[in-house]
N, C-alpha and C positions, 0 to 999 in steps of 0.2 A: 427280741430273741433269748431263748433259754438256751442256754450254754452248760451242759455237764460235762465235769472232769473227773476221771478214774485214774488212781494211782495205785501201785501196789509198791512193794519194798519201802513200806513207811513205817514210824513208830515214834516212839515218844522224842526219840533224841535224833529225829530226821532233820537233814539241814536243807540241802540245795531244791530239793523236789518240793517240798512242805512251803518253803519261801515263794517259789516259783507260782505254785498254785494261789497263795495268798495275794501275790501281788496282782496277778492275771485276775483274781477274783473282784479284788479292790477295785481295778483299772474298769472292768465291765460294768460293775455295778454302777461306777461313777458315769458312764456312758449311757446309763438307763436299761441296760440289759438284766437279765435274771441268771444268778449263777449258783450253780450246785456242785458240790464237789464230793465224791464218795470214796472212801479210804478204809482200810483194814482198820479194825477196833474188837474189843471184846465181845460187842453184841450188837444187834441192829438197834440205832439211836441217832435221833434226828435232833440237830440244834440249829438255832440262827446265829451267824455269827457276823463280824463287821466285813468278813471276807465273802459272803454268802450263806447259803445253806448247807450245812456240814452233815454227812450220813455216814456214819461208820457202819460197817457189817461185820459179820463174825470172820476171824481170820485164824491163822497159824501163826507162831512165831518161828522163823527160821533157824535154826540150830546154827550157833556158832557166829550168828551176826550181829549180836549185842543188841537185840530186840527189833531190828528188822521184821515186819509182818507182812503175810499174803494173803490175799482173801480166799476164803475156804471154798467157796461153792461158785462156782462161774455161772451155774444153770439160774440159781437163784438172783445172781447179781444181773444178767441180763433180762430176767422178768420184772426186776426193780427198775431199771433203766425203760423198759418198755413203758411202764405205769407213769413215768416222770414225762414222756413223750419230749425229748430234749429237740430243739431245732438243728444244734449243732453238736457233735460229741468230741471229746479231747481225751487221749489216752496217755498218760506217763508210764508206758511199759512196754517193751520192744519185745517181751519175752513170755508172758501167759497170758496176755488178755487179746489175743488175735481173734477170739471168738467174739469179742464187741465189735470189731471190724466188719466181720462176715453179717453179724445182725444187722447192722447200720446200712450195710448195701441191700440187703434184702427189704429193709424198710424206708429206703432213700433219705436216710438222715447222712449230712455230710460229716464226715470225719477227719481229725488230724491226729497223728501221733509223733509223740517228741522221742527222738532218739538221744538219749542223755549220756549214752556210753558208747565206746568204740568196740565193736565186737571184734574187729580184728586185733584191737591191742589187747582184749581180754583174752581171746583165743589163744594168743600168740605167749601170753605169760603163764596162761592156767591149762592149756589142754595140750599135755605131752604127747601127741600123735605127730605121725610123718605131716611135712609140712604142705606137701601137695593135697592130702586128704583133709587138713585143718582149712585150707582157703578153700575147698570145695564146700565145706559144711557152712563156712561165714556166708560165702557168695550165695548158698542156697536159701540160709536164713532170710538175708538180706533182701533178696528178690522176691520172699513170699511174704517179707514184713512189708515191702513196698506195694505189693498187690493188695493187700487185705485193707490199707487205708488210703482215703483219697489223697491226703498230702502228708508226707513224711517232714517234720520240722527238725532241723539241726541247727545248733546255736553259733557255731562257727565253721570255718573252711575245714578245720581238722576233721571234726565230727562229720563233715560231708563227704570227705575223700573217699571212703569206702563205697558210697552211693554213687558216687560220680565214675567210678572204676566200671560201674554197670551200667552207666548211662541213665539213671534213674530220671525220669521225667518230672514226676510230680513230687520234687524235692524243692525245699523253700528253706532258706537261711533266715532265721529270726535272732538275733543277738539278745541275751538276757539283758536286766537293767540292775539298778543299784538305788537304794533309797537314801537320797542324799541328803535328806535331814537328819535321817538317825546316825549314819555313817559320815562323820564332818570332822575337820581338823578342829573345830572348836571343842571338840569332847576332849582333846589332849588336856591332860592333867601333870602338873610336875608333880603334886603330891602322891599321885598314883603310881607314877613312873619311878619316883625313887623307893615308892614301897615294893614295888616289883624287881626293881634293879638289885636291891638288897647289897647295896656298897658297890657293883659292878659300874661300868662305865656305859656299855652298849646294850641295849634291850631288844632281842629278837623274839618274834610271835609265831608260833605255828598253829594254825586254826583251821580245823578239818578233820574228817573222819579216821580215826587210828585204825585202820585196814590195809592187806597187803598191796593192792593195787596203787596206793597213795604214797607209798615208800614213806612214811611218818620218821624212820628210823636215820633216813637222810639228814634230816634237819638236827638231829642229837648228834649224830655223827660230825655234821659241820660246825656244831657249835665246840665240840673237845678239839676239832682242828684247830678252830679259831684261838682258842685256849693255849695250845701247844704252840703255837706262833707267837703269843706273847699278848693277846687283846684280851682285855678283862671285860667280856660279854657273858649274858646270861639269857637263857632260852625260856620262855613261858608257852605252854602247848594247851590249846583249848580245843576239846572234843574228847568222843570216847568212840570206841570199835572194837573188835576182835584182837586188836594188837595191844590193848589198855595195858595188861601186866608185863608183856615184853617190852613195851616202853618204858614202862616205870622201872624195870630191873637195868635197862640201858642207861637208864637216867642216873642211877644210884651214884652217888660220889661225886657227881658233877653240879654245875650251879643251872639244876632244871627244873621247873617246877611244873606239874601235871595237873593241871586244876579241872580235868573233865568237861562234860559238857554243860554250858552255860544258858539258860533258856531266856535270861534277862538281855535282850539285844542292846541295848543301851550300856549294859556294862561290858558286853563285847565290845562296841563302839568304842568305848573309853580305852579299853585296853590296846585295840587296834591302833587308835589315834596317840597313843603315848609310847608306842614301840618306835624303834628307829629302822628296822627292817621286817618285813614280813615274808614268811618263807612258804612255798607250795612247791614242793619238789616232786608231786607225783607225775610220772610220764605220762599217764593215760588220761588225764585231764582233758574234757571237752569243751569246759569253760571255767570252772572254779569261780564261784561267785565269792568265797571267801577271799580271793585275791582281788575282785573289784570293789569289795567292801573294805578291804585295806586301802586301796587307791583313794576312793573316796575318804577315807579319814586322814589322807595326807601322808600315807605311810608307804613308800617305796617298796616293790615285791621283787624278790629273787625265786626264779622257777626254773623249771626244766625246759631245754631247748627242744624236748621232743613232745611238748604237749600243746595246748591251744591258746595258753595263757598270754605265750609272746605276741597273739595275733592283735591284742590291745595294748600291751606293756611297752612293744617298741615298734610300732607301727609306723614306718618310713620316715621318721623324725630323727633330726640329730640330738634334739634332747629326750631321751627315755625316762619312763616311769619305773624303772627299774633294770633288771640283767637277767638275762638267761644263762644256764650253766650246762654242763655235760652232768650225766646221771652217776655221778660219783661225788664223795663230800669234800674233796679237794677243790674241786671246781666249783662247787656253790660255795665254799669258804672264800674262793678267789673273788666270787661273782659279789658277795656281801661286802668284802674289802673294798670293791671298786664303788658300790654303792655309797656306802658311807662317806666316801671321800668327795662325793659330787654336792656340789653349792646347788640351790635352789631346785632339787628334786622332789621336795615334796610338793611345791607348787605345781611341778608337772603332772604328778601323782593325781592330784585334784582336778586338774584340768582335763584329764584322761576319763576319769569318772563322770565327770559334768556332761561328757558327750553321749553317755549312756543312762537315761534315766529311765525308769519303768515305763513312762507314759510312751515311750518309744516302742517299746516291746509290745503294749497293748494295742496301740495304731497299728502296728505290724500284723498283729493277731487277728484283728478285726478286718485287715484287707484280706487275710488269707480265708477269713470264713466268707468274704464277699459282702460283710453286712453294709460297709461303707457304700460301697457300689450300690448295692439294692436302696439304701435311704436316698441316695440321690436321684435314681432313676424315680422313686416314688415321689419325692418332691418337685423334679421337673413333669 
C-alpha cells in the first residue's frame, strides 16, 4: 500500500506531529508499505529518509507562532497528491486541509484525519464570544470535519469527547506510542543530574512548546511556590514557542534554566531520565507525547486534571505513575510534593510506558486502513 500523510502547522521546532509522522512512517515501512509525507517548507523538494519519502512544498510562516508553517497553495497540493496516486490518505490538520478529504471522496481514496486538538477547549480559551454561539460554531466545524473524512482519529477519550457528543459514527481511538529504546531509565546520568541541579536537591523538568494553551508559566510558578515552602528545587525547561520571552522574564531571579528547543532526542531523553518530576501543566493536552516520553524515561509526571494525560498516568490502579492537579500553581506544587515522597514510582512510570509502544499504534492504524483485513482475505 502507498500511504500518503499530509500535515500543516509544521516547522523546524515541531514536536508531537513530527514525531507521530516519523514513527508511523517507520512502522509502515517495516510492514512492507510505502510511506510519503508532505509538509510545509521553503520550496518543492523531495528526499528519501528512514521514515519514508519526504516532500516539502512552499509555505508561509504563521505570524507569532515561532516558526510554524502552513502550506501556501492547496490547489497545487491536490495536484501533487493526485500524481502520487495514494492508496490511503492521512491528514494531520483539522482546520485547513478539508479540500483533501473532498478530493479523496471524488477519487475513492480512503482517508483518515487526526484530531490533535480539542476545538471545544481552544474555542473556550481563545474565542471571546457568547457561549451559545461558540458552542454552535464548534459543533458546526466538528460535524463538517467528520463528514469530510472517512475516519476521524483521536488519541484519547478526552479528545474524542466533543465528537461523541455529536454521536460521530466514524470515530476511532488510536493511542500514540513512545520509543522505549531512546527514552529509557538507563539514560539517567548522575553527572548530568548534578550539572543541571547546580547545587539544588530536586530537579524538575518541563518539556513542551511554550505557547499560551499549554500554560508553561504554571511550571515556573510551581517552582517559585516550592522554593517558598523551603524545598531546594530547580526547574529546567525544554522547548520554544511564542511565550519564550515571557517565560524567560518570569524565570529571572529564580533557579530556572530555559534551554530552548533541543533537536537531539538522546539529549532530551537523558535530561528527562535525570529529573525527579516532569511537568505537563497544559489543561488542553489531548495526549502529550512529552509526558509519555518522561514516563518511559522512568520519571513520574505531574499534570493538569483537566487534560488527557491522566488517562494513562493514573489509569485505575492504586500505584500511579505521577499525579494530577488543579490548574493553579499551588495545586501543582502540592502534587509535586506528593510524587517526590512516593517510593518505587519510577518503576511504575516505566511500566505504564511499556504498555504503549509505537508498534501498537502502527498496528491499530493499519487496522483502521483495513490493510490487515485485506491481506488476510488475499492469503485465504
